A tleap script that builds the chain and sets N, CA, C and O, in Angstrom:
source leaprc.protein.ff14SB
mol = sequence {
  NALA LEU ILE GLU GLU MET THR LYS GLU ASN
  ALA LYS LEU ARG ARG GLN ALA LEU ILE LEU
  SER TYR LEU PRO ASP PRO VAL VAL VAL ILE
  SER ALA GLU GLY VAL ILE THR PHE CYS SER
  MET GLN ALA GLU ARG VAL LEU LYS HIE ASP
  VAL SER GLY LEU ILE GLY ALA ASN ILE GLU
  ASP ILE ILE VAL PRO SER SER ARG GLU ALA
  ILE ARG ARG LEU ILE ARG ASP LEU VAL ILE
  ALA GLU GLN ARG ALA LEU CSER
}
set mol.1.N position { 2.692 -20.823 -20.448 }
set mol.1.CA position { 2.106 -21.058 -19.147 }
set mol.1.C position { 2.445 -19.921 -18.179 }
set mol.1.O position { 1.599 -19.496 -17.392 }
set mol.2.N position { 3.680 -19.438 -18.243 }
set mol.2.CA position { 4.092 -18.362 -17.353 }
set mol.2.C position { 3.313 -17.082 -17.664 }
set mol.2.O position { 2.874 -16.379 -16.754 }
set mol.3.N position { 3.148 -16.789 -18.937 }
set mol.3.CA position { 2.414 -15.579 -19.325 }
set mol.3.C position { 0.961 -15.682 -18.872 }
set mol.3.O position { 0.389 -14.705 -18.389 }
set mol.4.N position { 0.371 -16.846 -19.023 }
set mol.4.CA position { -1.010 -17.044 -18.586 }
set mol.4.C position { -1.133 -16.854 -17.077 }
set mol.4.O position { -2.076 -16.224 -16.598 }
set mol.5.N position { -0.180 -17.399 -16.338 }
set mol.5.CA position { -0.187 -17.249 -14.880 }
set mol.5.C position { -0.034 -15.786 -14.480 }
set mol.5.O position { -0.727 -15.310 -13.581 }
set mol.6.N position { 0.870 -15.074 -15.144 }
set mol.6.CA position { 1.082 -13.664 -14.838 }
set mol.6.C position { -0.158 -12.837 -15.198 }
set mol.6.O position { -0.496 -11.890 -14.489 }
set mol.7.N position { -0.828 -13.187 -16.285 }
set mol.7.CA position { -2.048 -12.487 -16.695 }
set mol.7.C position { -3.143 -12.683 -15.658 }
set mol.7.O position { -3.852 -11.738 -15.312 }
set mol.8.N position { -3.280 -13.901 -15.164 }
set mol.8.CA position { -4.283 -14.181 -14.125 }
set mol.8.C position { -3.962 -13.421 -12.842 }
set mol.8.O position { -4.856 -12.865 -12.204 }
set mol.9.N position { -2.686 -13.398 -12.467 }
set mol.9.CA position { -2.273 -12.684 -11.252 }
set mol.9.C position { -2.528 -11.187 -11.398 }
set mol.9.O position { -2.978 -10.532 -10.457 }
set mol.10.N position { -2.243 -10.657 -12.568 }
set mol.10.CA position { -2.477 -9.241 -12.833 }
set mol.10.C position { -3.967 -8.911 -12.727 }
set mol.10.O position { -4.343 -7.895 -12.142 }
set mol.11.N position { -4.807 -9.770 -13.293 }
set mol.11.CA position { -6.260 -9.566 -13.210 }
set mol.11.C position { -6.722 -9.615 -11.760 }
set mol.11.O position { -7.586 -8.838 -11.355 }
set mol.12.N position { -6.152 -10.519 -10.984 }
set mol.12.CA position { -6.493 -10.638 -9.558 }
set mol.12.C position { -6.122 -9.362 -8.812 }
set mol.12.O position { -6.899 -8.869 -7.995 }
set mol.13.N position { -4.938 -8.828 -9.092 }
set mol.13.CA position { -4.498 -7.599 -8.433 }
set mol.13.C position { -5.365 -6.409 -8.830 }
set mol.13.O position { -5.688 -5.568 -7.992 }
set mol.14.N position { -5.739 -6.339 -10.096 }
set mol.14.CA position { -6.615 -5.252 -10.544 }
set mol.14.C position { -7.976 -5.343 -9.850 }
set mol.14.O position { -8.546 -4.322 -9.464 }
set mol.15.N position { -8.494 -6.556 -9.694 }
set mol.15.CA position { -9.780 -6.750 -9.012 }
set mol.15.C position { -9.673 -6.318 -7.549 }
set mol.15.O position { -10.571 -5.655 -7.028 }
set mol.16.N position { -8.583 -6.691 -6.892 }
set mol.16.CA position { -8.386 -6.297 -5.500 }
set mol.16.C position { -8.297 -4.780 -5.372 }
set mol.16.O position { -8.865 -4.201 -4.446 }
set mol.17.N position { -7.591 -4.137 -6.289 }
set mol.17.CA position { -7.472 -2.679 -6.266 }
set mol.17.C position { -8.830 -2.020 -6.457 }
set mol.17.O position { -9.132 -1.009 -5.822 }
set mol.18.N position { -9.647 -2.595 -7.333 }
set mol.18.CA position { -10.977 -2.052 -7.552 }
set mol.18.C position { -11.821 -2.164 -6.283 }
set mol.18.O position { -12.508 -1.217 -5.902 }
set mol.19.N position { -11.766 -3.310 -5.642 }
set mol.19.CA position { -12.507 -3.504 -4.395 }
set mol.19.C position { -12.041 -2.508 -3.333 }
set mol.19.O position { -12.863 -1.880 -2.665 }
set mol.20.N position { -10.731 -2.364 -3.180 }
set mol.20.CA position { -10.200 -1.433 -2.181 }
set mol.20.C position { -10.590 0.007 -2.484 }
set mol.20.O position { -10.798 0.803 -1.569 }
set mol.21.N position { -10.690 0.337 -3.755 }
set mol.21.CA position { -11.022 1.717 -4.118 }
set mol.21.C position { -12.451 2.092 -3.729 }
set mol.21.O position { -12.762 3.276 -3.596 }
set mol.22.N position { -13.321 1.101 -3.545 }
set mol.22.CA position { -14.712 1.371 -3.171 }
set mol.22.C position { -14.941 1.415 -1.663 }
set mol.22.O position { -16.041 1.750 -1.223 }
set mol.23.N position { -13.945 1.090 -0.875 }
set mol.23.CA position { -14.115 1.158 0.577 }
set mol.23.C position { -14.288 2.615 1.002 }
set mol.23.O position { -13.675 3.506 0.414 }
set mol.24.N position { -15.115 2.865 2.013 }
set mol.24.CA position { -15.346 4.247 2.430 }
set mol.24.C position { -14.157 4.860 3.185 }
set mol.24.O position { -14.055 6.082 3.289 }
set mol.25.N position { -13.269 4.024 3.706 }
set mol.25.CA position { -12.111 4.517 4.462 }
set mol.25.C position { -10.894 4.633 3.557 }
set mol.25.O position { -10.798 3.935 2.547 }
set mol.26.N position { -9.970 5.509 3.914 }
set mol.26.CA position { -8.736 5.612 3.124 }
set mol.26.C position { -7.927 4.316 3.224 }
set mol.26.O position { -7.813 3.727 4.299 }
set mol.27.N position { -7.375 3.886 2.109 }
set mol.27.CA position { -6.535 2.692 2.080 }
set mol.27.C position { -5.220 3.052 1.402 }
set mol.27.O position { -5.202 3.574 0.288 }
set mol.28.N position { -4.124 2.767 2.089 }
set mol.28.CA position { -2.792 2.979 1.528 }
set mol.28.C position { -2.036 1.671 1.684 }
set mol.28.O position { -1.943 1.125 2.784 }
set mol.29.N position { -1.500 1.172 0.584 }
set mol.29.CA position { -0.709 -0.055 0.601 }
set mol.29.C position { 0.738 0.346 0.384 }
set mol.29.O position { 1.064 1.073 -0.555 }
set mol.30.N position { 1.610 -0.145 1.275 }
set mol.30.CA position { 3.028 0.191 1.159 }
set mol.30.C position { 3.866 -1.075 1.140 }
set mol.30.O position { 3.471 -2.119 1.660 }
set mol.31.N position { 5.023 -0.953 0.531 }
set mol.31.CA position { 5.970 -2.066 0.504 }
set mol.31.C position { 6.718 -2.123 1.825 }
set mol.31.O position { 6.562 -1.248 2.676 }
set mol.32.N position { 7.526 -3.153 1.989 }
set mol.32.CA position { 8.328 -3.285 3.211 }
set mol.32.C position { 9.314 -2.127 3.360 }
set mol.32.O position { 9.788 -1.843 4.460 }
set mol.33.N position { 9.615 -1.469 2.257 }
set mol.33.CA position { 10.535 -0.321 2.297 }
set mol.33.C position { 9.798 0.997 2.545 }
set mol.33.O position { 10.425 2.052 2.641 }
set mol.34.N position { 8.468 0.935 2.649 }
set mol.34.CA position { 7.690 2.137 2.907 }
set mol.34.C position { 7.228 2.862 1.657 }
set mol.34.O position { 6.703 3.972 1.747 }
set mol.35.N position { 7.413 2.255 0.493 }
set mol.35.CA position { 6.997 2.879 -0.759 }
set mol.35.C position { 5.508 2.601 -0.991 }
set mol.35.O position { 5.057 1.462 -0.867 }
set mol.36.N position { 4.763 3.632 -1.325 }
set mol.36.CA position { 3.331 3.498 -1.556 }
set mol.36.C position { 3.116 2.826 -2.911 }
set mol.36.O position { 3.598 3.296 -3.941 }
set mol.37.N position { 2.376 1.709 -2.883 }
set mol.37.CA position { 2.109 0.970 -4.115 }
set mol.37.C position { 0.656 1.083 -4.556 }
set mol.37.O position { 0.335 0.794 -5.708 }
set mol.38.N position { -0.220 1.497 -3.655 }
set mol.38.CA position { -1.635 1.704 -3.972 }
set mol.38.C position { -2.211 2.655 -2.948 }
set mol.38.O position { -1.842 2.623 -1.774 }
set mol.39.N position { -3.111 3.492 -3.397 }
set mol.39.CA position { -3.915 4.265 -2.449 }
set mol.39.C position { -5.258 4.575 -3.091 }
set mol.39.O position { -5.361 4.810 -4.295 }
set mol.40.N position { -6.265 4.567 -2.258 }
set mol.40.CA position { -7.629 4.801 -2.715 }
set mol.40.C position { -7.874 6.302 -2.869 }
set mol.40.O position { -7.104 7.136 -2.392 }
set mol.41.N position { -8.965 6.607 -3.546 }
set mol.41.CA position { -9.329 8.014 -3.715 }
set mol.41.C position { -9.605 8.673 -2.363 }
set mol.41.O position { -9.380 9.871 -2.193 }
set mol.42.N position { -10.091 7.887 -1.408 }
set mol.42.CA position { -10.345 8.430 -0.077 }
set mol.42.C position { -9.027 8.848 0.583 }
set mol.42.O position { -8.983 9.834 1.317 }
set mol.43.N position { -7.963 8.098 0.320 }
set mol.43.CA position { -6.649 8.468 0.857 }
set mol.43.C position { -6.193 9.793 0.254 }
set mol.43.O position { -5.587 10.621 0.934 }
set mol.44.N position { -6.487 9.979 -1.011 }
set mol.44.CA position { -6.152 11.243 -1.673 }
set mol.44.C position { -6.823 12.412 -0.951 }
set mol.44.O position { -6.208 13.452 -0.716 }
set mol.45.N position { -8.080 12.220 -0.610 }
set mol.45.CA position { -8.844 13.270 0.074 }
set mol.45.C position { -8.253 13.570 1.454 }
set mol.45.O position { -8.083 14.731 1.824 }
set mol.46.N position { -7.940 12.514 2.210 }
set mol.46.CA position { -7.439 12.681 3.573 }
set mol.46.C position { -6.017 13.251 3.583 }
set mol.46.O position { -5.705 14.153 4.361 }
set mol.47.N position { -5.159 12.712 2.708 }
set mol.47.CA position { -3.760 13.139 2.694 }
set mol.47.C position { -3.527 14.423 1.906 }
set mol.47.O position { -2.448 15.013 1.961 }
set mol.48.N position { -4.568 14.851 1.161 }
set mol.48.CA position { -4.496 16.080 0.368 }
set mol.48.C position { -3.346 16.054 -0.644 }
set mol.48.O position { -2.649 17.048 -0.852 }
set mol.49.N position { -3.173 14.874 -1.269 }
set mol.49.CA position { -2.204 14.677 -2.347 }
set mol.49.C position { -2.909 13.924 -3.462 }
set mol.49.O position { -3.788 13.106 -3.193 }
set mol.50.N position { -2.544 14.184 -4.697 }
set mol.50.CA position { -3.085 13.420 -5.820 }
set mol.50.C position { -2.572 11.991 -5.744 }
set mol.50.O position { -1.422 11.755 -5.374 }
set mol.51.N position { -3.435 11.034 -6.099 }
set mol.51.CA position { -3.054 9.621 -6.095 }
set mol.51.C position { -1.816 9.419 -6.954 }
set mol.51.O position { -0.906 8.686 -6.567 }
set mol.52.N position { -1.773 10.064 -8.117 }
set mol.52.CA position { -0.631 9.885 -9.017 }
set mol.52.C position { 0.679 10.337 -8.376 }
set mol.52.O position { 1.741 9.801 -8.693 }
set mol.53.N position { 0.611 11.310 -7.486 }
set mol.53.CA position { 1.807 11.761 -6.785 }
set mol.53.C position { 2.154 10.906 -5.579 }
set mol.53.O position { 3.288 10.922 -5.100 }
set mol.54.N position { 1.171 10.158 -5.091 }
set mol.54.CA position { 1.410 9.302 -3.929 }
set mol.54.C position { 2.045 7.974 -4.322 }
set mol.54.O position { 2.916 7.471 -3.612 }
set mol.55.N position { 1.618 7.404 -5.442 }
set mol.55.CA position { 2.161 6.115 -5.880 }
set mol.55.C position { 3.651 6.283 -6.169 }
set mol.55.O position { 4.056 7.139 -6.956 }
set mol.56.N position { 4.451 5.450 -5.518 }
set mol.56.CA position { 5.905 5.522 -5.688 }
set mol.56.C position { 6.606 6.381 -4.648 }
set mol.56.O position { 7.828 6.325 -4.514 }
set mol.57.N position { 5.834 7.177 -3.911 }
set mol.57.CA position { 6.419 8.014 -2.860 }
set mol.57.C position { 6.652 7.163 -1.611 }
set mol.57.O position { 6.037 6.111 -1.440 }
set mol.58.N position { 7.531 7.626 -0.758 }
set mol.58.CA position { 7.755 6.945 0.511 }
set mol.58.C position { 6.756 7.490 1.522 }
set mol.58.O position { 6.554 8.700 1.613 }
set mol.59.N position { 6.135 6.596 2.278 }
set mol.59.CA position { 5.115 6.995 3.249 }
set mol.59.C position { 5.663 8.005 4.256 }
set mol.59.O position { 4.927 8.864 4.740 }
set mol.60.N position { 6.942 7.902 4.568 }
set mol.60.CA position { 7.539 8.833 5.536 }
set mol.60.C position { 7.579 10.258 5.012 }
set mol.60.O position { 7.629 11.206 5.796 }
set mol.61.N position { 7.556 10.419 3.695 }
set mol.61.CA position { 7.548 11.762 3.111 }
set mol.61.C position { 6.158 12.382 3.138 }
set mol.61.O position { 6.008 13.587 2.932 }
set mol.62.N position { 5.138 11.559 3.393 }
set mol.62.CA position { 3.758 12.021 3.347 }
set mol.62.C position { 3.216 12.318 4.744 }
set mol.62.O position { 2.472 13.280 4.932 }
set mol.63.N position { 3.586 11.498 5.714 }
set mol.63.CA position { 3.012 11.656 7.054 }
set mol.63.C position { 3.785 12.698 7.864 }
set mol.63.O position { 4.902 13.077 7.513 }
set mol.64.N position { 3.180 13.138 8.926 }
set mol.64.CA position { 3.821 14.141 9.780 }
set mol.64.C position { 5.041 13.523 10.467 }
set mol.64.O position { 5.025 12.338 10.801 }
set mol.65.N position { 6.086 14.305 10.677 }
set mol.65.CA position { 7.320 13.767 11.267 }
set mol.65.C position { 7.116 13.028 12.587 }
set mol.65.O position { 7.818 12.052 12.854 }
set mol.66.N position { 6.189 13.462 13.403 }
set mol.66.CA position { 5.993 12.816 14.698 }
set mol.66.C position { 5.446 11.394 14.577 }
set mol.66.O position { 5.495 10.636 15.546 }
set mol.67.N position { 4.929 11.018 13.411 }
set mol.67.CA position { 4.381 9.673 13.198 }
set mol.67.C position { 5.357 8.732 12.500 }
set mol.67.O position { 5.065 7.544 12.357 }
set mol.68.N position { 6.490 9.228 12.070 }
set mol.68.CA position { 7.404 8.421 11.260 }
set mol.68.C position { 7.963 7.217 12.003 }
set mol.68.O position { 8.056 6.135 11.424 }
set mol.69.N position { 8.330 7.370 13.241 }
set mol.69.CA position { 8.877 6.232 13.998 }
set mol.69.C position { 7.812 5.158 14.198 }
set mol.69.O position { 8.110 3.966 14.125 }
set mol.70.N position { 6.589 5.569 14.446 }
set mol.70.CA position { 5.498 4.601 14.613 }
set mol.70.C position { 5.277 3.827 13.312 }
set mol.70.O position { 5.025 2.622 13.350 }
set mol.71.N position { 5.364 4.486 12.186 }
set mol.71.CA position { 5.205 3.806 10.888 }
set mol.71.C position { 6.349 2.823 10.670 }
set mol.71.O position { 6.125 1.706 10.203 }
set mol.72.N position { 7.579 3.228 11.004 }
set mol.72.CA position { 8.723 2.312 10.864 }
set mol.72.C position { 8.512 1.047 11.702 }
set mol.72.O position { 8.752 -0.063 11.228 }
set mol.73.N position { 8.065 1.220 12.944 }
set mol.73.CA position { 7.810 0.064 13.813 }
set mol.73.C position { 6.698 -0.821 13.259 }
set mol.73.O position { 6.800 -2.048 13.282 }
set mol.74.N position { 5.649 -0.195 12.768 }
set mol.74.CA position { 4.534 -0.947 12.203 }
set mol.74.C position { 4.983 -1.769 10.995 }
set mol.74.O position { 4.636 -2.945 10.882 }
set mol.75.N position { 5.738 -1.167 10.110 }
set mol.75.CA position { 6.247 -1.891 8.938 }
set mol.75.C position { 7.124 -3.046 9.391 }
set mol.75.O position { 6.984 -4.166 8.899 }
set mol.76.N position { 8.020 -2.782 10.318 }
set mol.76.CA position { 8.910 -3.846 10.819 }
set mol.76.C position { 8.111 -5.001 11.412 }
set mol.76.O position { 8.382 -6.167 11.128 }
set mol.77.N position { 7.124 -4.663 12.239 }
set mol.77.CA position { 6.305 -5.695 12.874 }
set mol.77.C position { 5.509 -6.494 11.854 }
set mol.77.O position { 5.362 -7.708 11.994 }
set mol.78.N position { 4.994 -5.824 10.828 }
set mol.78.CA position { 4.234 -6.528 9.794 }
set mol.78.C position { 5.118 -7.448 8.963 }
set mol.78.O position { 4.702 -8.548 8.600 }
set mol.79.N position { 6.328 -7.005 8.662 }
set mol.79.CA position { 7.263 -7.849 7.919 }
set mol.79.C position { 7.622 -9.086 8.738 }
set mol.79.O position { 7.668 -10.194 8.204 }
set mol.80.N position { 7.873 -8.903 10.024 }
set mol.80.CA position { 8.181 -10.033 10.900 }
set mol.80.C position { 7.002 -10.997 10.967 }
set mol.80.O position { 7.187 -12.211 10.879 }
set mol.81.N position { 5.800 -10.469 11.120 }
set mol.81.CA position { 4.611 -11.322 11.178 }
set mol.81.C position { 4.418 -12.091 9.880 }
set mol.81.O position { 4.049 -13.265 9.904 }
set mol.82.N position { 4.661 -11.447 8.760 }
set mol.82.CA position { 4.536 -12.132 7.476 }
set mol.82.C position { 5.572 -13.251 7.335 }
set mol.82.O position { 5.256 -14.342 6.862 }
set mol.83.N position { 6.810 -12.968 7.749 }
set mol.83.CA position { 7.857 -13.988 7.675 }
set mol.83.C position { 7.510 -15.179 8.547 }
set mol.83.O position { 7.724 -16.325 8.152 }
set mol.84.N position { 6.980 -14.918 9.719 }
set mol.84.CA position { 6.574 -16.026 10.611 }
set mol.84.C position { 5.446 -16.835 10.009 }
set mol.84.O position { 5.439 -18.063 10.097 }
set mol.85.N position { 4.491 -16.151 9.398 }
set mol.85.CA position { 3.352 -16.846 8.795 }
set mol.85.C position { 3.783 -17.720 7.624 }
set mol.85.O position { 3.176 -18.759 7.362 }
set mol.86.N position { 4.818 -17.306 6.930 }
set mol.86.CA position { 5.284 -18.075 5.771 }
set mol.86.C position { 6.257 -19.179 6.149 }
set mol.86.O position { 6.592 -20.025 5.319 }
set mol.87.N position { 6.709 -19.175 7.391 }
set mol.87.CA position { 7.679 -20.204 7.840 }
set mol.87.C position { 7.011 -21.489 8.219 }
set mol.87.O position { 7.684 -22.442 8.613 }
savepdb mol mol.pdb
quit
């Protein structure tokens, strides 16, 4: 049962990634720690990095230094909002 559930979840995530990859705008998904877990081909074009090099990288290493504090605040605020929504 656990394997079946994990297989379904994996298929769901792959479908979501496929949908995101077709959006015309760049999409970057990051963890609460700032690690990039997904990025669309459009993000590759905008950030001028290969997708394979972006996955697993920290977003702070990719963006310009002047934007790093804003990204930290955004991540913090999103984590707080998620925790509130789950409470």
